[in-house]
C-alpha positions in Angstrom: 0.0 0.0 0.0 1.2 3.5 -0.9 0.6 5.4 2.3 1.8 8.7 0.9 -1.3 8.8 -1.4 -3.5 8.7 1.7 -1.6 11.3 3.7 1.3 13.3 2.2 2.1 14.8 5.6 2.7 11.6 7.4 6.4 11.0 8.2 6.5 7.6 10.0 5.0 4.2 9.5 5.2 0.6 10.4 5.6 -2.2 7.9 6.9 -5.7 7.3 9.7 -6.6 5.0 8.1 -8.8 2.3 11.1 -9.1 0.0 14.8 -8.3 0.5 17.8 -8.9 -1.8 21.2 -7.6 -2.8 23.2 -7.6 -6.0 26.4 -6.0 -7.2 24.7 -2.6 -7.5 23.2 -2.4 -4.0 20.6 -3.6 -1.5 16.9 -3.6 -1.9 13.6 -4.2 0.0 9.9 -4.2 -0.7 7.6 -3.5 2.3 4.0 -4.4 3.0 3.3 -0.6 2.9 5.3 2.5 2.6 5.4 6.3 2.9 8.4 6.5 0.6 7.5 8.1 -2.7 9.2 6.4 -5.7 10.7 8.6 -8.4 7.9 9.1 -10.9 6.2 11.8 -13.0 9.1 14.2 -12.8 9.1 14.1 -8.9 12.2 12.8 -7.2 12.1 9.9 -4.7 11.9 10.3 -1.0 14.8 9.4 1.2 14.9 8.5 4.9 15.6 5.6 7.2 14.3 2.1 8.2 14.7 0.9 11.8 14.4 -2.6 13.1 16.2 -5.5 14.8 19.1 -4.9 12.4 19.5 -1.3 13.7 19.1 1.6 11.2 19.7 1.7 7.5 19.4 4.6 5.1 16.8 4.6 2.3 18.8 6.1 -0.5 16.2 5.9 -3.3 12.9 4.4 -4.2 11.5 3.3 -7.6 8.5 1.4 -9.0 8.9 -2.1 -10.4 5.8 -1.3 -12.5 4.5 2.2 -13.3 1.7 3.4 -10.9 0.7 -0.1 -9.6 3.9 -2.1 -9.1 5.7 -2.6 -5.9 7.8 0.2 -4.5 11.5 -0.9 -4.3 13.5 0.8 -1.6 17.3 1.1 -2.3 19.1 0.7 1.0 22.6 1.5 2.4 22.9 -2.0 3.9 21.0 -5.4 3.6 18.1 -6.2 5.9 16.4 -9.6 6.5 13.0 -10.6 5.1 10.0 -11.0 7.4 11.0 -8.5 10.1 8.9 -5.6 11.3 10.4 -2.1 10.6 9.6 1.5 11.3 10.2 3.9 8.4 10.7 7.6 8.6 11.0 9.9 5.6 13.2 12.9 5.3 10.4 15.5 5.8 12.1 18.7 4.8 13.1 17.1 1.5 9.5 15.7 1.0 7.9 19.1 1.8 10.0 20.9 -0.8 9.0 18.2 -3.4 5.4 18.8 -2.5 5.8 22.6 -2.9 7.5 22.0 -6.3 4.8 19.6 -7.5 1.7 21.6 -6.4 3.3 24.8 -7.8 3.9 23.0 -11.1 0.2 22.0 -11.3 -0.7 25.7 -10.6 1.7 27.0 -13.2 0.7 24.5 -15.9 -2.9 25.4 -15.5 -2.1 29.1 -15.5 -0.1 28.7 -18.7 -3.1 26.9 -20.3 -5.5 29.6 -19.2 -3.3 32.6 -20.1 -2.5 31.6 -23.7 -3.5 28.0 -24.3 0.0 26.6 -23.7 -0.1 22.9 -23.1 2.3 21.1 -20.7 3.9 18.0 -22.3 6.7 17.2 -19.7 7.9 18.4 -16.3 11.1 18.0 -14.2 11.1 18.6 -10.5 14.5 17.1 -9.8 16.1 20.2 -8.5 15.1 23.6 -6.9 15.0 25.0 -10.4 12.1 23.1 -12.0 11.0 23.0 -15.6 7.8 22.8 -17.5 8.0 21.9 -21.2 5.3 23.4 -23.4 4.1 22.2 -26.8 3.8 25.7 -28.2 6.3 28.6 -28.6 5.5 30.9 -25.7 5.7 34.6 -25.8 6.9 36.9 -22.9 3.5 38.4 -22.3 1.9 35.0 -22.0 4.5 33.6 -19.6 4.3 36.7 -17.3 0.5 36.6 -17.3 0.7 32.9 -16.4 3.1 33.6 -13.5 0.8 36.2 -12.1 -2.2 33.9 -12.5 -0.4 31.1 -10.7 0.4 33.4 -7.8 -3.2 34.6 -7.6 -4.1 30.9 -7.3 -1.6 30.7 -4.4 -3.2 33.6 -2.6 -6.7 32.2 -3.2 -5.7 29.4 -0.8 -7.5 26.7 -2.7 -7.9 23.3 -1.0 -6.0 20.4 -2.6 -7.6 17.0 -2.6 -6.9 13.7 -4.2 -9.4 11.0 -5.2 -9.8 8.0 -7.4 -12.1 7.4 -10.4 -12.5 4.5 -12.8 -11.4 4.8 -16.3 -15.0 4.8 -17.5 -15.7 7.9 -15.3 -12.9 10.0 -16.6 -15.1 11.6 -19.3 -17.0 13.4 -16.6 -14.0 15.3 -15.4 -12.4 18.3 -17.3 -8.8 17.2 -17.0 -6.0 19.6 -17.9 -4.3 16.7 -19.8 -5.2 13.1 -20.6 -3.9 10.5 -18.0 -0.9 8.3 -18.8 -2.3 5.3 -16.8 -5.2 2.9 -17.3 -7.7 1.4 -14.9 -8.3 3.2 -11.6 -6.9 6.8 -11.9 -5.9 9.1 -9.1 -7.0 12.8 -9.7 -5.7 15.8 -7.9 -8.0 18.8 -7.7 -6.9 22.3 -6.6 -10.2 24.1 -5.8 -11.9 25.0 -9.0 -8.6 26.1 -10.5 -7.0 22.8 -11.7 -7.8 19.1 -12.1 -5.2 16.6 -13.3 -4.4 12.9 -13.1 -1.4 12.6 -10.7 0.1 10.0 -8.4 2.4 12.4 -6.6 2.5 14.0 -3.2 0.8 17.4 -2.8 0.2 20.2 -0.3 -3.1 20.7 1.6 -3.7 24.1 0.1 -2.4 26.1 -2.8 -1.2 28.8 -0.4 1.6 26.6 0.8 3.1 26.4 -2.7 4.0 30.1 -2.9 5.7 32.1 -4.0 6.0 30.8 -7.6 8.7 32.6 -9.6 9.4 32.1 -13.3 13.2 32.5 -13.8 13.4 32.3 -17.6 12.1 30.5 -20.7 13.7 29.3 -23.9 12.9 27.5 -27.2 13.0 23.8 -26.7 12.2 21.0 -29.2 9.9 23.1 -31.2 8.1 24.4 -28.1 9.2 26.2 -24.9 10.9 25.2 -21.7 9.9 27.3 -18.7 12.2 27.4 -15.6 10.6 28.2 -12.2 11.1 28.0 -8.5 8.5 27.7 -5.7 8.0 27.8 -2.0 10.9 27.9 0.4 13.4 27.4 -2.5 12.0 30.5 -4.3 12.4 32.5 -1.0 15.9 31.2 -0.5 16.8 32.2 -4.1 15.3 35.6 -3.6 17.3 36.0 -0.3 20.6 35.0 -2.0 20.0 37.3 -5.0 18.9 40.2 -2.8 22.1 39.8 -0.6 24.2 39.8 -3.8 22.5 43.0 -5.1 22.9 44.7 -1.7 26.7 44.0 -1.7 27.1 45.2 -5.3 25.0 48.3 -4.6 27.2 49.1 -1.6 30.4 48.6 -3.7 29.0 50.9 -6.4 27.5 53.4 -3.9 24.0 53.2 -5.5 20.6 51.7 -5.1 20.2 47.9 -6.0 17.7 48.7 -8.7 20.0 51.2 -10.3 23.0 49.0 -10.6 22.8 48.7 -14.4 24.1 52.2 -15.0 27.4 51.9 -13.1 28.0 48.3 -14.4 27.4 49.5 -18.0 29.8 52.3 -17.4 32.4 49.9 -16.0 32.0 47.6 -19.0 32.5 50.5 -21.4 35.7 51.5 -19.6 36.9 47.9 -19.7 36.3 47.6 -23.4 38.1 50.9 -24.0 41.1 49.7 -21.9 41.2 46.4 -23.7 41.4 48.3 -27.0 44.2 50.5 -25.7 46.0 47.5 -24.3 45.8 45.7 -27.7 47.1 48.7 -29.5 50.1 48.9 -27.1 50.9 45.2 -27.5 50.8 45.5 -31.3 53.0 48.7 -31.1 55.6 47.0 -28.9 55.6 43.9 -31.0 56.3 46.0 -34.1 59.1 47.8 -32.3 60.7 44.6 -31.3 60.4 42.9 -34.7 63.7 44.2 -36.2 65.7 43.1 -33.2 64.0 39.7 -33.2 64.8 39.2 -36.9 68.4 40.0 -36.2 69.0 38.0 -33.0 66.8 35.0 -33.9 66.3 34.2 -30.1 65.0 37.1 -27.9 63.8 37.7 -24.4 60.5 39.6 -24.6 57.7 40.7 -22.3 55.0 38.1 -21.9 52.1 40.2 -23.2 53.8 40.5 -26.6 54.9 36.9 -27.0 52.0 35.9 -29.2 51.8 39.1 -31.2 55.5 39.1 -32.0 55.4 35.4 -32.8 52.7 35.9 -35.4 54.8 38.6 -37.1 57.9 36.4 -37.2 56.1 33.5 -38.7 55.8 35.6 -41.9 59.5 35.7 -42.4 62.0 33.0 -43.5 64.1 31.5 -40.8 63.5 30.0 -37.3 62.9 32.2 -34.3 62.5 31.7 -30.5 60.9 34.1 -28.2 61.1 33.6 -24.4 59.4 35.6 -21.7 61.1 36.1 -18.3 58.3 34.0 -16.7 59.5 31.0 -18.9 56.8 30.9 -21.5 58.1 30.5 -25.0 57.1 30.4 -28.7 59.1 29.0 -31.6 58.3 29.5 -35.3 60.0 28.4 -38.5 61.1 25.2 -40.2 63.5 24.2 -37.4 61.1 24.7 -34.5 61.2 21.0 -33.7 64.9 21.2 -33.1 64.4 24.2 -31.0 61.9 22.3 -28.9 64.3 19.4 -28.3 67.0 21.8 -27.0 64.4 23.4 -24.6 63.3 19.9 -23.4 66.9 19.3 -22.4 66.5 22.2 -20.0 63.2 20.8 -18.6 60.9 22.7 -21.0 57.6 21.3 -22.2 55.5 22.2 -25.2 54.2 21.4 -28.6 52.2 22.6 -31.6 52.0 22.4 -35.3 52.5 25.8 -37.0 54.1 27.3 -33.9 55.6 25.5 -30.9 54.5 26.9 -27.5 55.3 25.9 -24.0 57.0 26.7 -20.8 60.5 26.4 -19.2 61.3 25.7 -15.5 61.8 28.9 -13.5 65.1 30.7 -14.1 66.0 28.9 -17.3 65.0 31.6 -19.8 68.5 33.1 -20.4 70.2 29.8 -20.6 67.6 28.6 -23.1 68.2 31.6 -25.4 71.9 31.0 -25.3 71.5 27.3 -26.3 69.1 28.0 -29.1 71.3 30.9 -30.5 74.1 28.3 -31.0 71.6 26.3 -33.1 70.3 29.2 -35.1 
């Protein structure tokens, strides 16, 4: 029996171990009844513990042997014997967050349908940032309207109830989407706002799902993927982002909502400095070019190593440039021979059109002397 479908708020239960086994991947058990929700419908599995004559073992995961009606298999941290009585306890904070995500998803999916006729085709509730995949390409106005409508449903404090109907009775109910199971079907109703087939765990009222915050949306497989957060996780996300904005506002001596202006100014200044820096590197490389052509092996500042190497590659001959920090670049037909000499000093590097690498600290001057003998 799946006790979580009778009471999503229950945290402890008694059961008997009906089957237990182990293999090379882990340890498993099937109980006479369970509160552990198995991973299904986009909702993650519960975790928790089992206690009994064997002591205490962790329930690491739970899954269905057969979708919707099969046994719930508990994946355990250690083996347990068959036939013993156990007490199970779920990780309640984890479960409650899953319930907030799941009920919020129902509200948001219904809101997307009402706002612009967007149909949910898949969901993922595996992490604090959840997703709803839509069949249609959504527009910004429609998504924002749906977000507001979902939160109005939160504030309406609708009761959430679950009940079963036969497959023959389904036609009497205006479901948001057709069920994926046959036979006896579990429906979840959120006031007069939403009605859908669902085997998951849900809150008692819609108010407990809030706030619901859409983070972003993007084109996905011909439709749209909507990212959202809900409940405590949405509040924690707001807290973290607010704290970050407050720190940045303090650093820029401005209001958090006016940060764009000083950041844009800083970006403009950075782009200008990058341009000036590039011009200086190119100018220095051009100034060092005659000396590099004459000496063949030259000690140069690290920032111009690449720029000067590109210029030397246009000329006949083989050249070596070494920076004081030990970085080097060699170009020309004998660059392979140059690399072998540098390797004798502990250097490492490689490349096709140009050999690049690094020398051990303090070997730059010695490397230049050895390569000058070659060139």
